[in-house]
C-alpha positions as a printed Julia matrix, in Angstrom:
455×3 Matrix{Float64}:
 126.25  -129.06   96.95
 128.4   -127.43   94.47
 132.18  -129.3    94.57
 134.76  -127.31   92.95
 138.45  -128.75   92.95
 140.71  -125.06   93.53
 139.87  -122.55   96.13
 139.93  -119.78   94.0
 137.48  -121.38   91.72
 134.75  -121.95   94.25
 135.15  -118.52   95.54
 134.21  -117.28   91.72
 131.31  -119.58   91.59
 130.3   -118.34   94.61
 130.17  -114.69   93.58
 128.29  -115.87   90.61
 126.08  -117.65   92.25
 125.82  -115.03   94.55
 124.69  -112.38   92.28
 122.09  -114.55   90.32
 120.22  -115.77   93.07
 120.32  -113.06   95.59
 117.62  -114.32   97.96
 118.92  -117.81   98.81
 121.16  -119.33  101.61
 124.59  -119.55  100.09
 127.96  -119.93  101.7
 131.3   -121.58  100.66
 133.74  -123.8   102.07
 137.19  -124.24  101.52
 140.4   -125.36  102.61
 141.2   -122.07  104.13
 138.89  -122.21  107.08
 139.4   -124.81  109.44
 137.53  -128.05  110.17
 135.72  -126.58  113.45
 134.92  -123.43  111.0
 133.67  -125.27  108.78
 131.7   -127.76  111.11
 130.24  -124.17  112.43
 129.58  -122.54  108.72
 127.58  -126.17  107.75
 125.94  -126.24  111.16
 124.88  -122.28  110.69
 123.44  -123.03  106.97
 121.49  -126.32  108.85
 119.92  -123.24  110.89
 118.32  -121.35  107.78
 115.01  -121.9   106.16
 114.41  -122.26  102.57
 116.51  -123.33   99.45
 120.3   -123.73  100.08
 123.56  -123.03   98.16
 126.83  -124.78   99.28
 129.96  -124.3    96.78
 132.96  -126.52   98.45
 136.16  -127.95   97.66
 136.67  -131.28   98.31
 137.65  -130.54  101.68
 134.14  -131.48  102.41
 134.35  -134.77  100.53
 134.93  -136.62  103.76
 134.33  -135.58  107.4
 130.79  -133.88  107.47
 127.52  -135.28  106.82
 125.61  -132.81  104.4
 122.15  -135.23  103.99
 119.75  -133.33  105.81
 120.23  -129.88  104.08
 120.95  -131.32  100.29
 119.71  -133.39   98.01
 121.52  -132.33   94.81
 125.31  -132.84   94.09
 127.19  -130.46   91.43
 130.83  -131.17   89.97
 131.66  -128.38   88.67
 135.12  -129.58   88.27
 135.68  -133.24   87.08
 138.02  -135.27   89.2
 140.91  -137.41   87.75
 140.27  -140.04   90.11
 136.48  -141.28   89.96
 136.5   -142.51   93.66
 136.77  -138.73   94.17
 133.21  -138.43   92.84
 131.77  -141.18   94.66
 133.22  -139.48   98.18
 131.47  -135.89   96.93
 128.12  -137.53   96.22
 128.75  -139.63   99.51
 128.29  -136.74  101.64
 124.61  -135.96  100.46
 123.49  -139.59   99.24
 123.56  -141.64  102.77
 121.43  -143.16  105.53
 119.17  -140.52  107.19
 118.57  -138.02  103.89
 114.92  -137.25  104.09
 114.55  -136.69   99.98
 113.41  -139.72   98.23
 115.5   -138.11   95.01
 119.14  -137.52   95.45
 120.8   -136.03   91.89
 123.8   -135.82   90.97
 125.48  -133.32   88.16
 128.54  -133.31   86.3
 129.49  -130.29   84.34
 132.02  -130.25   81.5
 132.58  -128.02   78.53
 132.74  -130.2    75.25
 135.42  -127.89   73.76
 137.7   -128.42   76.95
 140.23  -130.62   76.46
 140.89  -131.88   79.66
 137.27  -132.11   80.59
 137.1   -134.24   77.01
 139.79  -136.65   78.6
 138.9   -136.76   81.83
 135.74  -137.52   80.66
 136.47  -140.54   78.19
 139.49  -141.78   79.9
 138.71  -142.43   83.37
 135.18  -141.73   84.38
 133.19  -143.94   81.72
 135.53  -145.96   81.8
 135.26  -146.17   85.56
 131.65  -146.1    85.05
 131.81  -149.23   82.63
 133.47  -151.28   85.51
 131.12  -150.16   88.37
 127.87  -151.17   86.08
 129.99  -154.68   85.61
 131.04  -155.35   89.35
 129.62  -153.3    91.49
 132.47  -150.71   92.84
 134.54  -147.8    91.73
 137.7   -148.44   90.9
 140.53  -146.16   92.27
 143.18  -145.05   89.52
 146.82  -146.21   90.02
 148.86  -144.82   92.75
 151.11  -143.85   90.17
 151.09  -140.64   88.57
 152.75  -141.59   85.31
 150.47  -143.77   83.41
 147.31  -141.2    84.27
 149.45  -138.34   83.35
 150.55  -140.07   79.74
 147.19  -141.11   79.48
 145.1   -137.62   79.81
 147.49  -135.83   77.45
 147.38  -138.6    75.12
 143.47  -137.78   75.15
 143.96  -134.78   74.77
 146.53  -134.5    72.09
 143.79  -137.09   70.38
 140.71  -134.56   70.89
 142.25  -131.62   69.17
 141.8   -130.86   65.6
 138.51  -130.18   63.49
 136.93  -133.62   64.48
 137.49  -134.2    68.14
 138.38  -137.37   68.69
 135.42  -138.66   71.36
 136.61  -142.34   72.64
 140.48  -142.91   73.3
 141.4   -146.82   72.28
 143.2   -147.65   75.67
 145.37  -150.51   73.74
 147.5   -147.64   71.52
 148.91  -145.77   74.37
 151.29  -146.81   76.88
 150.07  -145.2    80.1
 146.56  -145.85   78.96
 147.49  -149.29   78.64
 149.23  -149.51   82.25
 145.93  -148.08   83.87
 143.66  -150.37   81.7
 145.61  -153.13   83.1
 145.3   -152.38   85.81
 141.6   -151.61   86.19
 141.31  -155.21   84.33
 143.14  -156.93   87.37
 141.04  -154.88   89.98
 138.16  -155.99   88.53
 138.43  -159.13   88.14
 139.51  -159.6    91.57
 136.23  -157.95   92.65
 134.39  -160.86   90.48
 136.13  -163.53   91.89
 135.41  -161.92   95.64
 131.8   -162.19   94.15
 131.94  -165.86   93.38
 133.75  -166.57   96.97
 131.75  -165.02   99.09
 128.23  -165.12   97.33
 127.5   -161.61   98.02
 126.0   -161.16   94.09
 123.54  -164.53   95.5
 122.08  -162.83   98.28
 118.66  -160.69   98.18
 118.19  -157.72  100.27
 114.98  -158.78  101.18
 116.0   -162.29  102.34
 118.88  -160.58  104.8
 116.83  -157.48  106.01
 114.78  -159.7   109.07
 118.68  -160.26  110.24
 119.48  -156.74  109.47
 116.5   -155.25  111.81
 117.49  -157.6   114.76
 121.2   -156.74  114.83
 120.25  -152.97  114.61
 117.7   -153.63  118.02
 120.29  -155.77  119.7
 122.89  -153.01  119.17
 120.8   -149.76  120.59
 120.37  -146.52  118.8
 121.74  -143.24  119.34
 119.01  -142.39  121.4
 119.05  -145.59  123.34
 122.93  -144.75  123.95
 121.18  -141.27  125.07
 119.2   -142.33  127.59
 121.45  -144.96  129.2
 124.16  -142.13  129.47
 121.94  -139.85  130.93
 120.41  -142.28  133.83
 123.62  -143.95  134.37
 125.41  -140.13  135.28
 121.9   -139.37  137.06
 123.07  -142.42  139.24
 126.82  -140.9   139.86
 125.08  -137.28  140.84
 126.11  -135.7   138.09
 123.02  -135.58  135.09
 123.71  -134.32  131.69
 123.4   -130.67  131.26
 121.76  -128.99  127.95
 123.65  -126.32  126.62
 122.04  -125.04  123.12
 122.33  -127.43  120.41
 124.7   -130.09  122.77
 124.51  -131.9   126.32
 128.11  -131.54  128.55
 129.1   -134.49  130.52
 130.64  -133.36  133.28
 133.54  -136.07  134.02
 135.42  -134.52  136.09
 132.61  -134.97  138.87
 132.52  -138.74  138.52
 133.72  -141.25  140.93
 137.98  -141.58  140.96
 138.05  -145.02  139.65
 135.84  -144.17  136.45
 137.2   -140.53  135.99
 140.89  -142.46  135.84
 139.73  -144.75  133.18
 137.86  -142.12  131.09
 141.3   -140.01  131.21
 143.45  -142.51  129.45
 140.73  -141.69  126.71
 141.5   -138.76  126.44
 137.84  -137.81  128.3
 138.41  -134.87  130.68
 136.84  -131.28  131.95
 133.16  -131.49  130.44
 132.67  -133.29  127.29
 130.61  -131.92  124.73
 128.05  -134.66  123.16
 125.57  -133.67  120.08
 122.59  -135.62  119.92
 121.82  -134.92  116.32
 123.76  -134.77  113.03
 125.73  -132.63  112.35
 128.08  -132.01  115.33
 128.96  -128.46  116.3
 132.12  -127.39  116.29
 134.34  -129.39  118.98
 131.37  -131.24  119.84
 131.36  -135.01  119.79
 128.59  -137.14  118.43
 126.78  -139.34  120.94
 126.65  -143.04  119.36
 126.58  -146.4   120.94
 130.69  -146.37  120.29
 131.26  -143.5   122.14
 134.15  -143.72  124.56
 132.4   -142.02  127.46
 129.44  -144.68  126.67
 131.44  -147.9   126.5
 133.82  -146.74  129.1
 130.83  -146.27  131.35
 128.84  -149.28  130.51
 132.22  -151.47  131.1
 132.42  -149.58  134.58
 129.15  -150.68  135.72
 129.18  -154.14  134.46
 132.15  -154.7   136.67
 130.58  -152.4   139.74
 127.33  -154.61  139.63
 129.97  -157.96  139.86
 132.69  -156.15  142.01
 131.03  -153.2   144.74
 134.57  -152.35  145.53
 135.37  -150.89  141.83
 133.11  -148.35  142.43
 132.57  -148.02  145.99
 130.48  -144.82  145.66
 127.86  -146.79  143.39
 125.41  -149.64  144.76
 124.25  -151.53  141.89
 122.26  -155.09  142.6
 121.77  -157.35  140.64
 118.49  -158.56  143.08
 116.03  -156.11  144.12
 112.09  -156.04  144.22
 109.7   -152.76  144.12
 106.27  -151.99  143.66
 105.16  -150.45  139.83
 102.37  -149.67  137.79
 103.57  -151.67  135.18
 102.35  -155.14  136.37
  99.17  -156.38  138.4
 100.55  -159.3   140.0
 103.97  -160.14  140.65
 106.06  -160.85  138.13
 109.52  -162.2   138.2
 112.22  -160.54  136.04
 115.18  -162.81  134.78
 118.27  -161.89  133.3
 119.51  -164.58  131.66
 123.36  -166.01  129.83
 122.49  -168.35  127.31
 124.93  -170.78  125.65
 124.53  -172.21  122.59
 126.57  -174.72  120.61
 126.61  -174.26  116.96
 128.05  -176.79  115.08
 128.8   -176.02  110.69
 128.22  -179.61  108.7
 130.54  -179.26  105.86
 133.72  -180.83  104.31
 134.83  -180.62  108.21
 132.75  -180.35  110.98
 133.34  -176.59  113.33
 131.96  -176.26  116.98
 131.75  -172.75  118.07
 130.27  -171.88  121.77
 128.18  -168.73  121.36
 126.57  -166.53  124.15
 123.47  -163.83  124.23
 121.66  -161.86  127.04
 118.2   -162.21  127.32
 115.62  -160.69  129.57
 112.61  -163.07  130.42
 109.25  -161.73  132.82
 107.36  -164.5   134.47
 103.79  -164.71  136.01
 102.74  -168.01  137.87
 105.85  -169.99  136.25
 105.09  -168.83  132.61
 107.12  -166.4   130.53
 104.73  -163.85  129.76
 107.08  -161.72  128.11
 110.76  -161.4   126.71
 112.84  -158.97  124.48
 111.37  -155.41  124.44
 108.1   -156.03  126.56
 110.2   -157.3   129.46
 112.53  -154.41  129.37
 109.4   -151.94  129.0
 108.99  -153.42  132.53
 112.13  -153.18  133.89
 112.32  -149.58  132.74
 109.15  -148.38  134.33
 110.05  -146.51  137.43
 109.03  -147.56  140.54
 106.18  -146.25  142.54
 107.61  -146.05  145.69
 110.32  -147.56  148.0
 109.45  -151.35  149.48
 110.13  -151.61  153.04
 113.43  -154.03  153.52
 111.37  -157.05  155.85
 108.99  -156.63  152.38
 111.33  -156.97  149.67
 113.83  -159.59  151.15
 110.37  -161.64  151.62
 109.97  -161.31  147.51
 113.21  -161.97  146.47
 113.75  -164.8   149.17
 109.78  -166.23  147.55
 111.93  -165.68  143.52
 114.92  -167.98  144.64
 113.33  -170.36  146.27
 111.26  -170.74  142.9
 114.91  -170.95  140.89
 115.43  -174.48  140.56
 111.88  -175.16  139.13
 111.9   -172.21  136.59
 115.11  -173.62  135.25
 113.66  -176.82  135.04
 110.8   -175.99  132.77
 109.93  -172.3   131.34
 113.03  -171.56  131.38
 114.92  -174.6   130.45
 111.78  -174.27  127.36
 112.85  -170.51  126.16
 116.38  -171.55  125.8
 115.66  -174.69  123.34
 112.88  -172.29  121.68
 115.53  -169.77  121.34
 118.3   -172.03  119.85
 115.63  -173.43  117.47
 115.36  -169.73  116.08
 118.98  -169.67  115.79
 118.72  -172.2   113.59
 115.97  -170.93  111.2
 117.7   -167.86  110.92
 120.81  -169.73  110.1
 119.36  -171.75  107.77
 117.66  -168.58  106.44
 121.08  -166.77  105.67
 122.75  -170.07  104.27
 120.11  -170.5   101.76
 119.78  -166.65  100.55
 123.91  -166.67  100.15
 123.24  -170.54   98.23
 125.8   -172.33  101.07
 126.22  -176.0   100.8
 126.9   -175.76  104.68
 124.81  -176.66  107.13
 124.25  -175.16  110.66
 122.63  -177.14  113.59
 122.38  -175.19  117.58
 121.83  -176.58  120.36
 121.0   -175.13  123.56
 123.39  -175.81  126.27
 121.27  -176.28  129.72
 120.76  -174.44  132.03
 121.19  -170.56  131.67
 122.91  -168.38  133.74
 120.85  -165.91  135.95
 122.43  -162.96  136.32
 119.69  -160.91  137.73
 116.8   -161.49  139.97
 114.44  -158.62  139.83
 110.6   -158.61  141.26
 108.14  -156.49  140.24
 105.11  -155.94  142.15
 101.61  -154.32  141.71
 101.56  -150.6   142.88
  98.83  -151.37  145.51
 101.09  -153.71  147.54
């Protein structure tokens, strides 16, 4: 990736690189292209094998992720604002970058007064602040102090012996920049002290981060959910090259109206990988189609009249190859009472959902293992009489299950959460202590009976 400041410069650099490297895949993306055209040009480059060279202006420094196709950023033109350099590099150096090393190169001329001013007055000063605080501090919004400082630096660099460092305390404009930078840096230091970010080590909080990622679900989880949900309505997703089409106009009227409120109409183009082609949206957990469909299905499970054309049961029974003996799957809502012990005690009531698989009054699986059991397709339909018999037997056992195995499970979960809170507060060097107490009994939201396939 070669970033230039001006369109004419980018086109000149593109032509020069094309002559120097005729066998490489090379393109230019500038502000003369529409956002969709820019996205298409990048996607087209991604289909080409071998090495790639992309010349761009700062129109690509935000919005389009490039980590799958490039591993080096060259700043052909230096920017006055150091955050612009960070934005450029952030298109390539980000999550999903397959290369173990990403390079960033700044090109400047020692004979250029402008390059020298930008480098000495802004970029190196910003690097000093970033090294001290861990953040890149933007320039003040007022252009006057910036322009004055740069002009002063350019004047000082003229002559037989160039001035390589500008005394920021001598120039009025530079003094304003220095004061603003100093204030922002000091505020960042106070923030670090107040919230103890510097005290936390990544390896100490990584387990909690991984748990949150698992709970939130991946883009693949969102895709599987939407595939199954749309199939329930008889409107499966339609593969169309690099995208899938979700025909929301064919959905049930109530859900269709809710989607229309979010400007989702007709056939929605969804991309399952980066970068998304022109006119397509990335399919993620937070996409409007996913969140609205999920909300509608939850409501339909509680009130069938909200989606009369769809039957969602919170109680069921079916034969499956996933089990060798009758297994009860319970979807639970757990409540915990969190008490923060500091100068003043603070009480919170929190909730979470959990899935537990039970055999012979013993919990044999939770979490991902129990979800695997639930996701295994049924071997066949069960006769209504047999289904009702299995469900009636499971309901009859609920009081006993809530009395012991489920009560023990909820207490164990509360103890686990207490340990998580203690570990995080230790990592943050916090003196406050948190106690977690289970609220009994849990709510049974769903009850499903899995029978061996032979049954």
